[in-house]
N, C-alpha and C positions, 0 to 999 in steps of 0.2 A: 504494500500500500504506500503510495507516494503522498507525503504531506502536502496539504493545500497551501500552506504558508511557507514561502521561501525561508531558508535558514538565515539569510542576511536580515530579513525583516524581524525574525525572532531575536536575533542577536542585538539588533538596534533597540528593540523594545526592552530587552533585559538591561542593556546599558543605560537607557533612559531612566529606568526604575532604580537602578543601582546609583546613578548620579543624584537622584532626588527621590528617596523612598516615600516621601509624602505625595508624590505625583500619582494621580489617579489613572485608572485604565482609560477613562474617557480622554484625559489630557494626552496620554501617550498615543491614543488612536488619532487624535487631531494632529499631533506632531508627525506621526507616520504618514497621514494623509497629505500633509503639507510637503512631504518629501516625495513628490511625484505620484501621489495616489496609491501608495504601496498597499494599503489595506482595503481598497475599494471593493475588491472581489474576494477578500479573505475573511476569516472568522473575526469576531469582535476582539478587541484588544484584551479584554478580561481573559478570554480563552487562551490567547497567546502568552499571557503572563503566568498561567498556571503551571 
């Protein structure tokens, strides 16, 4: 089974959370979307951070 979310996106989401643990999944999702719409077709940010 191939993951739907690219590893690069998951790595960026994890780095954003590590950089600021108070950052919410919604905030991370907005940041990822600002980086060329990386999460537009993927799972929500909360799922990516689990």
